[in-house]
MILUMMAR-106003 format. One record per atom (N, C-alpha, C, O): residue in three letters; x, y, z. Coordinates in steps of 0.05 Angstrom, whole numbers, plus 5000, padded with zeros to 4 digits. Example, Ala and Ser with C-alpha at 12.3 -4.5 7.8 and 13.67 -1.06 7.14 Angstrom:
<gubas>
Ala526448865156
Ala524649105156
Ala526449345156
Ala528549345169
Ser525749555142
Ser527349795143
Ser525850015157
Ser526850235161
</gubas>
This chain:
<gubas>
Met566429584221
Met568029824216
Met570929744217
Met571829624236
Asp572329804196
Asp575129734193
Asp576829924210
Asp576430174209
Ile578729814225
Ile580429974241
Ile583130054228
Ile584730194240
Gly583529954204
Gly586030024190
Gly588129814196
Gly587629604208
Val590629874187
Val592829694190
Val594529774215
Val595430004216
Leu594829594233
Leu596429654257
Leu599329574252
Leu599929364240
Arg601029754262
Arg604029704259
Arg605229734287
Arg604429914302
Arg607229574292
Arg608629594318
Arg610729814316
Arg611629884294
Asp611529924339
Asp613430144339
Asp615930094355
Asp617330284363
Gly616629844360
Gly618929794376
Gly618429764406
Gly619329574418
Arg617029944416
Arg616229944445
Arg614129724450
Arg613929624473
Thr612629654430
Thr610329484432
Thr610829194423
Thr608929034421
Asp613329124417
Asp613828864406
Asp612828644423
Asp611628464411
Pro613228634449
Pro612228414465
Pro609128384464
Pro608028164464
Phe607828624463
Phe604928624463
Phe603928484437
Phe602228314437
Phe605128584414
Phe604228464388
Phe605328184383
Phe604028034368
Asp607528104396
Asp608327814395
Asp606227664409
Asp605527444399
Gly605227744431
Gly603227614446
Gly600627594431
Gly599527374430
Thr599627804419
Thr597027784404
Thr597327594380
Thr595527444373
Ala599727604368
Ala600027414345
Ala599827134354
Ala599026964338
Ala600627064379
Ala600526794391
Ala597826744405
Ala597526534416
Gly596026934404
Gly593426894418
Gly593626934448
Gly592026824463
Arg595527114457
Arg595827164486
Arg595727464490
Arg596627624474
Leu594627534513
Leu594427804521
Leu596727864540
Leu596927764562
Val598628034531
Val600928104547
Val600928394555
Val600628574538
Val601128454580
Val601028714592
Val603528764610
Val605028574614
Arg603728994620
Arg606029064637
Arg605428984666
Arg603128984675
Arg607528904680
Arg607328824709
Arg609928924724
Arg612128884714
Cys609429044746
Cys611629124765
Cys612328874781
Cys610728784797
Glu614628774777
Glu615428544793
Glu616128624822
Glu616028454840
Ala616928864826
Ala617528954854
Ala615128954872
Ala615328864895
Cys612829044862
Cys610429064879
Cys608128914869
Cys605928924881
Asp608428764848
Asp606228594836
Asp603828734827
Asp601528634829
Arg604228974816
Arg601929124805
Arg602029094775
Arg604129084763
Trp599629074762
Trp599329044733
Trp598529314720
Trp597129474732
Phe599429344695
Phe598929594682
Phe598229544652
Phe598629324641
Ala597129754640
Ala596529734610
Ala599229714596
Ala601329794606
Pro599029614571
Pro601529584556
Pro603129834550
Pro605529814545
Asp602030074552
Asp603330314546
Asp604630444571
Asp605930644569
Glu604330324594
Glu605530424619
Glu608530384618
Glu609430174609
Thr610030584629
Thr612930544629
Thr614230544656
Thr616530474658
Gly612730604677
Gly613830584704
Gly611630544724
Gly609330594719
Cys612330454749
Cys610330394769
Cys610130644787
Cys612030734800
Pro607630754787
Pro607230984806
Pro607030904834
Pro607331074852
Gly606630654839
Gly606430554867
Gly609030544882
Gly609330664904
Cys611130404869
Cys613630374883
Cys615930524870
Cys618130544880
Gly615330644847
Gly617330814832
Gly619130644813
Gly621030754801
Ala618630384812
Ala620330224794
Ala620030314765
Ala617830374757
Asp622130334749
Asp621830424722
Asp622630204702
Asp623330264679
Asp622629954711
Asp623129734692
Asp620929534695
Asp621229334709
Leu618729584681
Leu616429404682
Leu616929174664
Leu618029194642
Ala616028934673
Ala616328694657
Ala613828654640
Ala611828794644
Trp614028474621
Trp611628394606
Trp610728134617
Trp612327954620
Ala608028114622
Ala607027874633
Ala604327804620
Ala602827974612
Glu603827544618
Glu601327444606
Glu599027474625
Glu599027374647
Ala596927614616
Ala594427654632
Ala592527424625
Ala592927284606
Ser590627394642
Ser588627174638
Ser586827214614
Ser585927014603
Gly586327454606
Gly584527514584
Gly581627544594
Gly579827604578
Glu581227514619
Glu578527574632
Glu578327864638
Glu580227994646
Ala575927974633
Ala575528264638
Ala572528314644
Ala570828144639
Thr572028554654
Thr569328644657
Thr569028924644
Thr570929084643
Leu566728964634
Leu566029204620
Leu565729444639
Leu564129434658
Val567129644634
Val566929884651
Val565030084638
Val563130184650
Thr565530144612
Thr563730314597
Thr564130284567
Thr566130174559
Trp562330394551
Trp562530334521
Trp561030564508
Trp559530714520
Thr561630574481
Thr560130764464
Thr559830624437
Thr561330444430
Val557930724422
Val557430614396
Val558130824374
Val557231054375
Thr559730744355
Thr560330924333
Thr559030794308
Thr559230554303
Arg557830974293
Arg556430884268
Arg558030994244
Arg558731234243
Pro558630824225
Pro560230894202
Pro558431074183
Pro556031074184
Arg559731234167
Arg558331404147
Arg556631234128
Arg554431304120
Asp557931014121
Asp556530814103
Asp554530654119
Asp555230474134
Ser552030714115
Ser549930574132
Ser549630274127
Ser548330134142
Asp551030174106
Asp551029884101
Asp552929744120
Asp552829494122
Gln554729884134
Gln556629764152
Gln555429754180
Gln553829934187
Pro556129554196
Pro555029534223
Pro556429744242
Pro558729834236
Pro555229824263
Pro556530004282
Pro558929864296
Pro559029614296
Ala560730014308
Ala562929914323
Ala562429984352
Ala561530204359
Tyr562929794369
Tyr562629824398
Tyr565429854411
Tyr567029674412
Leu566030104420
Leu568530164432
Leu568130154462
Leu566130244473
Ala570130054476
Ala569730004505
Ala572230054521
Ala574530054511
Leu571630094546
Leu573830104567
Leu573229854584
Leu571029834596
Val575129674586
Val574829424602
Val576929414625
Val579129514622
Glu576229284646
Glu578029254668
Glu578928964668
Glu577328784672
Leu581528914664
Leu582528644664
Leu582228524693
Leu582228664713
Ala582128254693
Ala582028144720
Ala584428204737
Ala584228204762
Glu586728254725
Glu589128334739
Glu589028624748
Glu590728704763
Gly587128794740
Gly586929064748
Gly587129284728
Gly585529474731
Pro588929284708
Pro589029514691
Pro586529534671
Pro585129334666
Trp586129774663
Trp583929834644
Trp585129854616
Trp587329964612
Leu583729754596
Leu584429774568
Leu582329894551
Leu579929844555
His583130054532
His581230134511
His581329914490
His583429814483
Thr578829844480
Thr578629624462
Thr576129634445
Thr574529824447
Arg575729434430
Arg573129414416
Arg571829164426
Arg573128974434
Leu569029164425
Leu567428934431
Leu566728794405
Leu566528934384
Asp566528534405
Asp565828384382
Asp563628184388
Asp563728054409
Gly561628164371
Gly559627964374
Gly557828004398
Gly556727804409
Val557528244407
Val555928314429
Val553028374422
Val552528494401
Asp551228294438
Asp548428364436
Asp548128634450
Asp548328654475
Pro547528854435
Pro547329114446
Pro545529134471
Pro545929294489
Val543528974472
Val541528974493
Val542828864520
Val542128944542
Ser544928684516
Ser546228564539
Ser548328744551
Ser549428684573
Leu549028954539
Leu551229124548
Leu550529264575
Leu548429394577
Arg552329224594
Arg551829344621
Arg554529344636
Arg556229184631
Glu554829544653
Glu557129564669
Glu557629304684
Glu555629194695
Gly560029194685
Gly560528954699
Gly560228694683
Gly560828474693
Leu559328724657
Leu558928484640
Leu561528344638
Leu563628464631
Pro561628084642
Pro564127934640
Pro564727894610
Pro563027834593
Leu567327924604
Leu568427914577
Leu570827734576
Leu572127684596
Arg571427644552
Arg573927484547
Arg575327594523
Arg574127674503
Ala578027594524
Ala579727684502
Ala579427494478
Ala579127254482
Ala579327604454
Ala579427454430
Ala581427594411
Ala581827834414
Phe582527454393
Phe584727574377
Phe584027564347
Phe583027364337
Val584727784333
Val584227814305
Val586927804292
Val588827934300
His587027634271
His589727604256
His589227684227
His588627514210
Pro589427944221
Pro588928044194
Pro591127954175
Pro593327874183
Asp590427974149
Asp592427904128
Asp594828104127
Asp597028024121
Glu594328354134
Glu596428554134
Glu596428704162
Glu594328764174
Gly598828754172
Gly599128884197
Gly599228694221
Gly599328444217
Glu599128804244
Glu599328644269
Glu596628534278
Glu594528644273
Ser596828294291
Ser594428184304
Ser593728364328
Ser595328514339
Tyr591128354335
Tyr590328534357
Tyr588128394373
Tyr586928194365
Val587628504396
Val585628384415
Val583228554415
Val583328794412
Leu580928414418
Leu578328534425
Leu577028354445
Leu578128154453
Phe574628434454
Phe573428284475
Phe570628204467
Phe569128354454
Arg569827964476
Arg567227844471
Arg565927754497
Arg567227694517
His563227744496
His561727644519
His561427334517
His560227214535
</gubas>
């Protein structure tokens, strides 16, 4: 299932620079060492409003998932997921190359990067 063309919006430049280089970059509060999803703008823990960008390990575990089926039955279904990064934040993502029978809460996953011909590179997760 095609996700369309992704474009950066200025706020996401470090994230997309990371995906283009095959790195998962998320937000981190340097004041209290808490990690956040890329769209977070401030730390609710200590109140810092200047989060840094930091490279995450790319390791994650599956929290939950759903299957979407395209209208065109010739296309494979897409597995949409919520994963917890080893550093703590949760990300919405797609799963790739997964055996549907093996899906379970806590399944270990690893970040993988897609580099389309048009638009920004993006991250998905594999078992």
